[in-house]
N, C-alpha and C positions, 0 to 999 in steps of 0.2 A: 554637624555632629562629628565628634571625634570617635576613635575606635571604641573607647569604653562606653560611650553613650549608645553607639550602634549595637554593641554586644548586649547591653542591658535591654534595649528595645526588642532585639531578636529573641532573647531568652524569655522575656515577658510574653511574647507572641507564642512561643513554643509551649510554655507552661499553660497558657489559657486555652490552647487547642488540644491539650492532653498528649503531646508528643513525648516520646521516651528518649531521655538523654543517655547516650551510651558512654560518652567521654566529654569532659569539659576541662579546658585550661584557660589561662588568661588571654590567649591569642586565637583560640578556635573552639568549636563545639562539634561533636559528632552526634547526630540525632536520627532516630528512626521516626519518621513522620507519623502522626495519627491519620486515620482515614480522612478526617476533615481537612487537615493541613495538606495532605497529599492531593486531594481534589482541587484545592485552591492554588497549589504551587507547581504541580508537575505537568499540567496540560495533557493529561492522559485521558481524554474524553472517551475514546473508544474502550479503553480498559475498564473505566468505571461504569460505562453503560453495560458492558458484559457482566460485571459484578452485580449490578442492579437487576439485570434480567435473570441471571442464573442463581443468585443468592450465594455465590461462592465466597469463601473466606478471603478477604482482600489481603494482598501482600504489598505493603507500602514501601516506598523508597527510603534509602538511608543516605544522608548528606553529611559532609564535613565542611562547615563554613568557617573560613579564616577571616578574622576581623581587622588584621593589619593591612592597610591599603598598600597595593603594589606600587612600584615606581612607574614613572611614565613609560619607560622602555619596556617594562614587563607588560603593561597594559596593551601596548601596540603590537608587541611581537609574539607574546605567548597566547595559547588558546585559553580562554577564561575558564574552561571546564576540563578537569582531568579525572582519572579514575584510580581508585585503590581497590585491589582484589584481595579479599580476606577469606578465611575459612567459612565465615558466615554469609559471604556474598560480596557484591560489588558496592563500593561507596563512591558516590559522586562528590568530587572536591571542587569547591568554588570559593571565590573571594566575595565577602559581603561587607563592603565599605560604603560610605556615603556617596551616592551617585551610581552605584553598581546596579546592574539589571536585576539581580536577585533581591537587593534591598528594596528597590522600587516596587517589585512584585509583592513583597511582604507588606509594604505600606498599603498597596491597593487592596490586598486580601484583608488586612486588618480594618481598613476603612469600610469595606463591604460587610464583613462579618460583624464589625463593631457598631453598625447602625442600630442594632437592637440587642442588648445584652442583659444578662442576669448576674448580679454581683452581690457579694456579702461582705460586710465589714468584719475584719479580723478582730477578735477580742484581744484586749491587752494581755501581754505575756506576764506570767507570774503565777503565784499560787492561786489555785481556784478549787472550789469544791468539786471533786470528781463525780459526785452524785447530783450536783446541782445543774440547773439548766437556765440559760438566760433567754428572756423573751425578745424576739426581733419583730419589728414592724416593716411591712413592705411599702415602698414608695415607688410611684411612677415618676420618673424624671425625664424631661424632654428639653432639647435645645430648639427653640423656635427662631426662625430667621424672618424678620419683618423687612420688607422692601418698600421704600417710598419712591415711586417712579413717576417721572414725566420726561422732559428733555434732559433732566439731570436725575441722578439716582443716589439714594442713601440707604444703607442697610444697618440694622440693629439686631443683636443676638440677645435672646432672653433664655436663661437656663432655669426653668421652673420645675417644681416637684409637687406632687400631691400625695398625701398619706392614703393608702388604700384601706386603712383601718378606720380613720376618722374623717377624711375629706379635707383636712387642713392643707392649705396651699402655701408653700414657701417659695417666694419669688427669687431667692438667692440660693436655691437648693444645689444647683450644679457647682456653684462656687464653694459651697460648704463641703463638697466631696473632695476638694483638693488636698485637704489635710488628713484624709482618712485612708487607711490601708485596706484595699479591697481585693477580694479573691473570687474566682468563679465557682469555688467549691464551698459547700456548707460546712462551717466550722463545727468542731465537736462541742458538746454541752450547750447546744443552742436549739430552741424550738421556735417555730414560726407561728405568729398569731394569725387568726383567721381574718381574711379581708372582709370589709364591709361594703366595698365598692368593686364593681367589675372593671376591667381595663377599659372597656368601651365608655362606661359612664364616667370614669375618672378622666379620660382624655376629653370627653365632651365638656366636663367642668373646667378643665384647663383652657380649652379653646374658647369657651364662653367668657371666662374671666379675662383672657387675653383680648378678646374682641371688645369687651367693656372698657378695658384700659386704653386700647387704641382709639376708640370713639371719643375719649376724653382728652386726646392729645391736641397739639397746636397744628391746625391745618391752613395756616397762612400761606405756606409754600404751595398748597393746592390752588388757592385763589390766585396767586401770582402766575402759576403755570397755566391756569385757565385763561387769564388775561393775555398771556403770550400766545396761546392757541388761537384765540379770537383775532389777535393782531395778524398772525400769519395767514389765517383764513381770509381776512379782509384784503391782504395784499394780493393773494392769488385770484380773488374775485375781481379785483380792479384790473387784473391782467387778462383773465379769460373771458369774463362776461361781455365786455365791449367787442372782443374778437368774435364771439359767437353771435352777437346781435348783428354784426356787420355781414355775416355770411347768410344772405337772403336769397341768392340765386340758386335755382334747383341744381345747377351743375356743381355747386359747392357743397351739396349734401354729404357726399362721402368724406370730404375734408372736415366738415362741421362735426360729423359723428366721431371722427378721430380726435379732434380737439376736445370735444365733450368727454370722451373717454379719458384723455390725459388729465382734464380738469377734475374728474371724479377720482382718479387715482391719486392726484396730488392732495386732494382733500382728505382721503383716507390715510395717506402717509403722515400728514400733519396731525390728524386726529390721533394716530397711533403714537407719534413721537411726543406730543405735548399733553395729551389728556392725562390728568393726575389719577393715580391708582395706588392702592396699598395691597401688597401681596403678603401672604402668610404661609410659611411652609415649615415642616418638621425636619430638621437636619438629621437628628438621631434621637434615640430614646432608650430607656432601660428600666428594669425592675431592680431596685436597690433595697436590700434587706439590712436594716440598721437597728442597733440595740435600743430598747426602750419601747414604751407604749405611747404612741402619739398619733 
């Protein structure tokens, strides 16, 4: 990521968290963090526990993030954090370039916060009836990760969506969002249609449809993996079983028990490594309000 891309990402994060922009230039931004962003980025656990216990009005921190990456000499010699004292308080000044500690922290915060979002599509700009209102339908969108696992592993991502109004499932829903401009705030002159499905029922329908799709897939890889599993189990049986059968003397009983334990452990390891299995998990999801009735 270059400096412009880093700045665009950081500004998007600040906007989505409701932080207040005090000053903005092509090379830096001065921002007073929202409570949500402050909790995620400042590591002030004790302070926020105090606010939660007492109900006090929170005082969030103010940062100035510079997006031009420093030279190598500046990175190694200078303190990455400095302070600016103003009439309104202290401002923490940092560099936010690709690979910096601060940007990595914003990435992680966005990843955690963005696992479940609520977004609205922005209406097209232009003349519109100030007294009119556009209907929006809510969609539950989810990115599913399917893992085909044995002694080898393959993963597939499915970005599906289901209309909470009608129950229609769009198997390319997440892909269709790429060309839409989304915002976390409800646009003006928009009304939300009533949902016909609860979130629980909608997710159950997505999971049931996904399960049906996976059951109809090609499982020749699983048959091959099972064959390899049986071959490996056969090899260790040929090694351990004659050894155990030969240990007939009572004095060899402790040694026989140790060998039997190793035999059982090796069988469990081979079973875990080769047994074919399909795993399904939800990477992230969101409620997306889109124009139209569908």
